[in-house]
Residue frames as a rotation matrix with the C-alpha (Angstrom) as fourth column:
MET 1
-0.153 0.673 0.724 153.48
0.251 -0.682 0.687 -95.66
0.956 0.286 -0.065 -29.59
THR 2
-0.913 -0.154 -0.377 152.82
0.406 -0.277 -0.871 -93.45
0.030 -0.948 0.316 -26.59
ARG 3
0.260 0.957 0.131 149.38
0.746 -0.285 0.602 -92.46
0.613 -0.059 -0.788 -25.27
GLU 4
-0.846 -0.528 0.076 149.44
0.391 -0.710 -0.586 -88.96
0.363 -0.466 0.807 -23.77
LEU 5
0.260 0.906 -0.333 146.97
0.901 -0.104 0.421 -87.59
0.346 -0.410 -0.844 -21.23
THR 6
-0.597 -0.503 0.626 147.03
0.319 -0.864 -0.390 -83.77
0.736 -0.033 0.676 -20.63
TYR 7
0.355 0.704 -0.615 145.86
0.902 -0.084 0.424 -82.18
0.246 -0.705 -0.665 -17.37
ARG 8
0.071 -0.309 0.948 145.98
-0.043 -0.951 -0.306 -78.68
0.997 -0.019 -0.081 -16.02
VAL 9
0.437 -0.022 -0.899 147.55
0.843 0.360 0.400 -78.59
0.315 -0.933 0.176 -12.58
ASN 10
0.201 -0.276 -0.940 148.04
0.639 -0.691 0.339 -75.31
-0.743 -0.668 0.037 -10.68
GLY 11
0.664 0.167 -0.729 147.60
-0.283 -0.847 -0.451 -73.37
-0.693 0.505 -0.515 -13.92
LYS 12
-0.280 -0.804 -0.525 150.12
-0.867 -0.023 0.497 -75.37
-0.412 0.595 -0.690 -15.94
ASP 13
0.700 0.516 -0.493 149.56
-0.700 0.633 -0.332 -78.14
0.141 0.578 0.804 -18.53
ILE 14
-0.247 -0.737 0.629 151.06
-0.779 0.538 0.324 -81.45
-0.577 -0.410 -0.707 -17.50
VAL 15
0.303 0.314 -0.900 151.36
-0.844 0.527 -0.100 -84.47
0.443 0.790 0.424 -19.74
ILE 16
0.087 -0.185 0.979 151.30
-0.580 0.789 0.200 -88.08
-0.810 -0.585 -0.039 -18.47
GLN 17
-0.023 -0.180 -0.983 152.88
-0.964 0.266 -0.026 -90.37
0.267 0.947 -0.180 -21.05
ASP 18
0.604 0.282 0.746 151.88
-0.485 0.872 0.063 -94.03
-0.633 -0.400 0.663 -21.01
HIS 19
-0.132 -0.703 -0.699 154.81
-0.942 0.308 -0.132 -96.16
0.308 0.641 -0.703 -22.10
SER 20
0.485 0.381 0.787 153.09
-0.680 0.730 0.066 -99.45
-0.549 -0.568 0.613 -21.21
ALA 21
0.954 -0.182 -0.239 155.10
-0.058 0.670 -0.740 -101.15
0.294 0.719 0.629 -24.01
GLY 22
0.544 -0.827 -0.139 158.36
0.292 0.031 0.956 -100.11
-0.786 -0.561 0.258 -22.42
HIS 23
0.685 -0.432 -0.586 161.42
-0.723 -0.496 -0.480 -99.44
-0.084 0.753 -0.653 -24.60
ASN 24
0.576 -0.551 0.604 163.65
0.379 0.834 0.401 -101.97
-0.725 -0.002 0.689 -26.30
TYR 25
0.608 -0.361 -0.707 166.64
-0.554 -0.831 -0.053 -100.36
-0.568 0.424 -0.705 -27.94
GLY 26
0.610 -0.322 -0.724 168.36
-0.599 0.410 -0.688 -103.37
0.518 0.854 0.057 -29.40
ALA 27
0.418 -0.498 -0.760 171.23
0.308 0.864 -0.397 -105.76
0.855 -0.068 0.515 -28.70
GLY 28
-0.604 -0.760 -0.241 172.64
0.425 -0.050 -0.904 -105.83
0.675 -0.648 0.353 -25.20
GLY 29
0.258 0.853 -0.454 169.62
0.881 -0.016 0.472 -104.10
0.395 -0.522 -0.756 -23.65
LEU 30
-0.715 -0.582 -0.388 171.48
0.689 -0.681 -0.248 -100.80
-0.120 -0.445 0.888 -23.02
GLY 31
-0.935 0.355 -0.020 168.84
-0.355 -0.928 0.117 -98.11
0.023 0.116 0.993 -22.27
ASP 32
-0.496 0.782 -0.378 166.00
0.269 0.553 0.789 -100.54
0.825 0.289 -0.485 -22.21
GLN 33
-0.823 0.291 0.488 163.10
-0.568 -0.449 -0.690 -99.67
0.019 -0.845 0.534 -19.87
PRO 34
-0.763 0.646 -0.009 160.23
0.643 0.758 -0.109 -101.81
-0.064 -0.089 -0.994 -18.61
CYS 35
-0.018 0.851 0.525 156.66
0.693 -0.368 0.619 -100.48
0.721 0.375 -0.583 -18.81
HIS 36
-0.576 -0.247 -0.779 156.29
0.756 -0.523 -0.394 -97.10
-0.310 -0.816 0.488 -17.13
HIS 37
0.665 0.663 0.343 154.71
0.735 -0.664 -0.140 -93.63
0.135 0.346 -0.929 -17.18
ASN 38
-0.621 -0.782 0.050 156.48
0.767 -0.620 -0.168 -90.30
0.162 -0.066 0.985 -17.52
VAL 39
0.581 0.666 -0.468 155.18
0.721 -0.688 -0.085 -86.89
-0.379 -0.288 -0.879 -16.16
ARG 40
-0.545 -0.764 0.346 156.31
0.832 -0.442 0.334 -84.06
-0.103 0.470 0.877 -18.34
PRO 41
-0.297 0.417 -0.859 155.44
-0.006 -0.901 -0.434 -80.36
-0.955 -0.123 0.270 -18.94
ALA 42
0.621 0.659 0.425 153.21
0.439 0.157 -0.884 -79.83
-0.650 0.736 -0.192 -22.06
ASP 43
0.858 -0.266 -0.440 155.84
-0.486 -0.698 -0.526 -77.51
-0.167 0.665 -0.728 -23.65
ASN 44
-0.131 -0.922 -0.364 158.57
-0.962 0.206 -0.178 -80.17
0.239 0.327 -0.914 -23.51
THR 45
0.739 0.606 0.293 157.20
-0.651 0.754 0.083 -83.71
-0.171 -0.252 0.952 -23.73
ARG 46
0.644 -0.551 -0.531 160.50
-0.148 0.591 -0.793 -85.14
0.751 0.589 0.299 -24.91
THR 47
-0.232 -0.847 -0.478 162.97
0.558 0.287 -0.779 -84.32
0.797 -0.447 0.406 -22.10
GLY 48
-0.174 0.168 0.970 161.15
-0.465 -0.883 0.070 -81.93
0.868 -0.439 0.232 -19.79
THR 49
-0.631 -0.048 -0.774 160.82
0.600 0.603 -0.526 -82.44
0.492 -0.796 -0.352 -16.07
VAL 50
0.383 0.776 0.501 158.17
-0.086 -0.510 0.856 -81.40
0.920 -0.371 -0.129 -13.49
ALA 51
-0.496 -0.579 0.647 159.42
-0.614 -0.293 -0.733 -80.36
0.614 -0.761 -0.210 -10.10
GLY 52
-0.292 0.294 0.910 158.79
-0.883 0.282 -0.374 -83.08
-0.366 -0.913 0.178 -7.47
MET 53
0.809 0.581 -0.086 158.18
-0.549 0.697 -0.462 -85.83
-0.208 0.421 0.883 -10.04
ASP 54
0.102 -0.749 0.654 160.37
-0.043 0.654 0.756 -88.90
-0.994 -0.105 0.034 -10.67
ASP 55
-0.640 -0.403 -0.654 161.86
-0.662 -0.141 0.736 -89.59
-0.389 0.904 -0.177 -14.10
HIS 56
-0.543 0.441 -0.715 159.86
-0.331 0.670 0.665 -92.76
0.772 0.598 -0.217 -14.51
TYR 57
-0.181 0.552 0.814 156.92
-0.922 0.192 -0.335 -94.32
-0.342 -0.811 0.475 -12.63
TYR 58
-0.854 -0.198 -0.482 157.16
-0.407 0.830 0.381 -98.00
0.324 0.522 -0.789 -13.18
PHE 59
-0.043 0.967 -0.250 154.02
-0.479 0.199 0.855 -100.13
0.877 0.156 0.455 -13.11
GLY 60
0.085 0.024 -0.996 155.08
0.646 0.760 0.073 -101.87
0.759 -0.650 0.049 -9.93
CYS 61
-0.854 -0.479 0.203 155.40
0.229 -0.696 -0.680 -98.53
0.467 -0.535 0.704 -8.13
ARG 62
0.187 0.902 -0.388 152.86
0.913 -0.013 0.408 -97.64
0.363 -0.431 -0.826 -5.38
ASN 63
0.148 -0.032 0.988 152.13
-0.123 -0.992 -0.013 -94.21
0.981 -0.120 -0.151 -4.06
LYS 64
-0.771 -0.426 -0.473 153.40
0.454 0.154 -0.878 -93.47
0.447 -0.891 0.074 -0.53
LYS 65
0.167 0.912 0.375 150.45
0.139 -0.398 0.907 -92.83
0.976 -0.099 -0.193 1.75
């Protein structure tokens, strides 16, 4: 299950997907992901990308200051 939070940024709706459970796809671990967040455009929450954002933000990741 994914929790989604929607924000308006610079006039566009952006969705932050909370994948805190990670993904386990089966035997061998191919494609598995540890817990993370995704940042996606509201009109394509499955595969969409937002300019300047990484594909995944893992829970161990820290912002660069």
